C-alpha positions as CSV (number, residue, x, y, z in Angstrom):
1,X,-22.8,11.5,14.9
2,X,-19.8,12.2,12.6
3,X,-16.7,10.2,13.2
4,X,-13.5,11.9,12.0
5,X,-11.0,9.5,10.6
6,X,-7.4,10.6,10.1
7,X,-6.0,10.7,6.6
8,X,-2.5,10.7,5.2
9,X,-1.3,13.6,3.2
10,X,-1.4,12.9,-0.5
11,X,2.4,12.6,-1.1
12,X,2.7,10.1,1.8
13,X,-0.4,8.2,0.6
14,X,1.0,7.9,-2.9
15,X,4.4,6.6,-1.5
16,X,2.8,3.9,0.6
17,X,2.8,1.1,-2.1
18,X,6.5,1.9,-2.9
19,X,7.4,1.8,0.8
20,X,5.7,-1.5,1.4
21,X,7.3,-3.0,-1.7
22,X,10.8,-1.7,-0.9
23,X,10.5,-2.8,2.7
24,X,9.4,-6.2,1.6
25,X,12.3,-6.6,-0.8
26,X,14.7,-5.5,1.9
27,X,13.3,-8.0,4.4
28,X,13.4,-10.7,1.8
29,X,17.0,-10.0,1.0
30,X,17.9,-9.9,4.6
31,X,16.3,-13.2,5.3
32,X,18.0,-14.8,2.3
33,X,21.5,-13.5,2.7
34,X,22.0,-12.9,6.4
35,X,19.8,-15.2,8.5
36,X,19.5,-18.9,9.0
37,X,16.8,-21.2,10.5
38,X,13.2,-20.4,11.4
39,X,13.8,-16.7,11.7
40,X,14.9,-16.5,8.0
41,X,11.7,-18.3,7.0
42,X,9.5,-16.0,9.1
43,X,11.2,-12.9,7.9
44,X,11.0,-14.2,4.3
45,X,7.3,-14.7,4.7
46,X,6.8,-11.2,6.2
47,X,8.8,-9.7,3.3
48,X,6.8,-11.6,0.7
49,X,3.5,-10.4,2.3
50,X,4.7,-6.8,2.4
51,X,5.8,-7.0,-1.3
52,X,2.5,-8.5,-2.4
53,X,0.6,-5.9,-0.3
54,X,2.5,-3.1,-1.9
55,X,1.7,-4.4,-5.4
56,X,-1.9,-4.8,-4.5
57,X,-2.2,-1.3,-3.1
58,X,-0.4,0.1,-6.1
59,X,-2.6,-1.7,-8.6
60,X,-5.8,-0.6,-6.8
61,X,-4.6,3.0,-6.8
62,X,-3.9,2.8,-10.5
63,X,-7.4,1.4,-11.2
64,X,-9.0,4.1,-9.0
65,X,-7.2,6.8,-10.9
66,X,-8.2,5.3,-14.3
67,X,-11.8,5.0,-13.2
68,X,-11.9,8.5,-11.8
69,X,-10.4,9.8,-15.1
70,X,-12.9,7.8,-17.1
71,X,-16.0,8.9,-15.2
72,X,-14.8,12.3,-14.0
73,X,-15.2,13.9,-10.6
74,X,-13.4,13.3,-7.4
75,X,-14.7,9.8,-6.7
76,X,-17.1,10.9,-3.9
77,X,-20.8,9.8,-4.0
78,X,-23.2,12.6,-4.7
79,X,-24.3,14.4,-1.6
80,X,-21.2,13.7,0.4
81,X,-19.1,16.8,0.7
82,X,-15.4,16.3,1.5
83,X,-14.4,16.9,5.2
């Protein structure tokens, strides 16, 4: 039984690390300059997590592109045609 998983369009997929990072920076700035108390701490933590997540995804995408360029091909294992 084949399960169809939805995929993002390539331009959106390539923008995701930037969106996570920018969103994280905005939330960090908001928590630092505008809010006080426990909400500021909570939003600051969420902003930091989003920023680190964006960096991690961006670095993984960069490594994937480098590996694909080094070894050639589209990154699919042999015998698995694209959907």
